[in-house]
N, C-alpha and C positions, 0 to 999 in steps of 0.2 A: 504494500500500500504506500502510495506516495503522499505524504502529509502536506506537500506544497500545493496540491490541487486546491482550487477554490472550493470552499465547503459551505453548505447550507445545512441547517438543522431543523428537523421537524419532530416535535414531541407528540407521539401518538400513544403514550402510556395510558393504560386504563381503557383503551378502545379495543373492541373485539372485531374479528373478521366480519366483513371485508373492509372495515373503516381504515385501518392503517395503510393498506394498499391503495384504497381510493384517494386518501389524502396525499399519499406519496405521488400518485399519478398527477393529481392537480398541481402540486408544487413543482414537479419536474417539468410540466408544460411551460411554466414561467421561467425556467432556467435556460442558460445557454448550453450548447453542446460542449461536453468536456467537463462541465461543472459537476461537483460531487454533492450528493444529498446524504446526510447522516440521519437516519430514521430511528428514533427511540421507540421501542415497542415492548409491551409486557404480554401481549397475546401469544400463547403457545403456538398457535397456528401460523404465526408470521414466519417461523423458521422454514416452512414449506412455501407459504404464499409469496413472500418477497422474492426469493430466487426464481420462482415460476413466473411471476409478473415481469421480472427483468428479462427472462428468456423470451417471453411472448412479445414484449414491447421493444426489444432490441437494445435495452440499456445494459451496461456492464455491471454485474454484481461483484463488488470488490471484497465482500466478506463480512464477518460479524466480529463483535467484541463484547465482552461483558461490560455493562454500563450501570451497575448497581444491583441490589437485590431484586431478582426476578425480572430484570430489564436487560434487553439486548439492543445493541446499536448495529444497524445494517447500513453499509455504505454502498451507494449506487451512483455510478457515473452516467450522466445524461448522454444519450446517443446523439 
């Protein structure tokens, strides 16, 4: 992961499927190609939903990291 990438953050903690992915889609639409979104989510389904969304939409899924108790950060590069 290249930390020098421009990065935006979206807090979707407490939201359940499909809301984290829907909010990420909306935010990504307003971003420039190559910019990175850091999505914070507590929904257990996001571990499957976010990579699947990226594959379907053509965005680069950059991976995950622990972001606190029960929270995962998903990094997505806008296509």
